[in-house]
C-alpha positions, 0 to 999 in steps of 0.5 A, spaced: 095 941 051 097 934 049 099 930 055 106 928 054 109 921 055 115 923 060 116 928 065 123 930 066 124 933 074 129 938 075 130 941 081 134 947 081 138 951 086 144 956 085 147 952 079 148 957 074 155 955 072 152 948 070 145 949 068 145 951 061 149 944 059 144 940 063 138 944 060 141 943 053 142 936 054 135 935 055 133 939 049 138 935 045 133 929 046 132 924 040 125 923 044 121 929 043 114 927 047 116 930 054 116 936 058 121 938 063 119 941 069 124 946 073 123 948 080 127 954 082 128 953 089 129 960 091 136 961 087 140 967 089 144 967 083 142 967 075 139 960 075 132 962 076 133 967 070 136 961 066 130 957 067 125 962 064 129 963 058 129 956 056 121 956 058 121 962 053 125 958 048 121 951 048 114 950 051 116 943 053 120 947 059 115 948 065 118 953 070 116 954 078 119 959 082 118 957 090 122 960 096 128 955 098 125 948 101 130 943 099 131 939 094 126 933 096 120 938 096 123 941 090 122 935 086 115 934 089 113 941 087 116 939 080 112 932 080 105 936 082 106 940 076 108 934 072 103 931 067 107 925 064 105 918 065 113 916 066 117 920 070 125 921 070 129 925 074 135 929 072 139 934 077 141 941 074 148 940 075 148 934 071 147 932 064 144 926 060 146 923 053 141 925 047 138 918 048 137 918 055 129 919 055 128 914 049 132 908 051 129 909 058 122 910 056 123 904 050 125 899 055 120 901 060 114 900 055 117 894 052 118 890 058 112 893 061 116 894 067 115 899 073 122 902 074 128 902 069 135 904 071 141 905 067 148 906 068 152 913 068 159 916 068 162 920 073 165 927 072 170 929 076 174 936 074 172 935 067 174 928 067 169 923 065 170 916 069 166 910 068 165 907 074 165 899 075 159 896 072 153 894 076 148 889 075 143 888 068 137 884 068 130 883 069 127 882 076 120 880 077 117 882 084 120 876 088 126 877 084 126 884 087 126 882 094 132 877 093 136 883 089 135 887 095 137 882 100 143 880 096 145 886 092 142 892 093 145 895 099 152 892 098 154 887 093 161 884 095 163 884 087 162 891 086 165 893 093 159 897 094 152 898 092 149 893 087 145 898 083 145 906 082 141 908 088 139 915 086 133 917 083 137 920 077 138 914 072 131 912 073 125 912 069 118 910 074 111 909 072 107 915 075 103 911 080 110 910 085 113 917 085 109 921 090 109 917 096 116 915 094 118 923 094 115 924 100 120 919 104 126 924 102 123 930 105 127 933 111 133 930 109 139 934 106 143 928 104 141 921 101 134 924 100 133 921 093 136 914 095 131 913 101 125 916 096 128 911 090 128 905 095 121 907 097 119 906 090 123 900 088 119 896 094 113 897 091 114 896 084 112 889 081 118 889 075 125 892 075 129 892 069 137 894 070 140 896 063 148 897 062 147 903 058 151 909 060 146 915 059 147 919 065 153 924 067 154 925 074 158 931 075 161 932 082 164 939 084 165 942 091 158 946 091 154 940 093 151 939 099 154 932 101 161 936 101 160 940 107 160 937 114 156 938 121 153 934 126 146 934 122 150 929 117 149 924 123 142 926 124 141 925 117 144 918 117 140 916 123 134 918 119 136 914 113 137 908 117 130 908 120 127 910 114 130 904 110 128 899 116 121 901 116 120 900 109 124 893 108 120 888 105 118 882 110 123 876 110 129 881 108 134 881 114 137 888 116 144 886 114 144 890 108 142 896 111 147 895 117 152 895 111 150 901 108 150 905 114 157 903 116 159 905 109 156 912 111 159 912 118 166 910 115 166 915 109 163 921 113 169 920 118 175 919 113 172 923 108 169 929 111 171 930 119 178 928 119 180 932 112 176 938 114 180 938 121 175 937 126 178 937 133 179 931 137 174 934 142 169 935 137 170 928 134 168 925 141 162 929 142 159 928 135 161 920 135 158 919 142 152 922 139 151 917 134 154 911 138 149 913 144 143 914 139 137 910 141 136 908 134 143 906 133 142 900 139 141 894 134 146 897 129 152 897 135 149 890 138 152 887 132 159 883 132 162 885 126 161 889 119 162 883 114 167 887 110 173 884 113 177 885 119 180 892 118 173 894 118 171 890 124 177 893 128 174 900 126 167 898 128 169 895 135 173 902 136 166 905 136 162 900 139 167 900 145 167 908 145 174 908 144 173 914 140 180 917 141 184 911 139 180 911 132 181 919 131 189 918 132 189 912 128 185 915 122 189 922 123 196 918 122 194 914 117 191 920 113 198 924 114 202 918 112 199 918 105 
């Protein structure tokens, strides 16, 4: 069998309602020199059978069935069964434009880059939304370092991340992928973000393009929608993981900004809306505040995101959990 130019990594777990749309979008690619490696990660619905169906239909689809090991290990399994010199990622509940592989692969070849990232559409309840455009440009090794320092973790213009921070929307040279994917193992939230960062810091050339080629579908089944205390353990692991890979000379400020966003959005977007009690809130936030890995984070004097965020930060810093809880609950009730 001829080695394909591009391998598409697709982890699959209980996404039967979305899977055919995803796989059909891969079938519809104008670039044909690819393989799609589907790893059925112990699905209990009809996802595994759908994967087998597409492999029967088109020999470019390769299927691996395994016991449930989590999305990070599923991606690594897929990579280990892949052959392409270029690797791209598509989540099984998302889908891509017909030009997705062609544009990414053409760009990485033309620019002799190590990683190319495109922009995306967000799909919520069937509605397609165009998020604010991120950066576009070409970044050499030193430029990548500057980009990480000034824009990657948080960009004031975008009021958020300076580029799409997940593995999807990327194409990467094979040599950077394996070690990067291993960084995400053990996490159930943000594992692809940590993996992508691990690949990025090794790259010698990054290209960001403004083309929207990917459809990121949001729905209630996604793991990031749920809440329990393990989410805080996950966030702490992300913080320590980022700090452990931060290039020399790049301050921790960006990592701390992103960590604050994780904390704030977890509290306001998950804990309070699902009705977490005050006692549970105090117990879980105390776990975060007193964790040894969070000492340097809470030694800061401000978030850098304005006085409103600084007030919330200081409430946690001073362990005023009850006031934080009451204040936020009143705010949500009054909306």
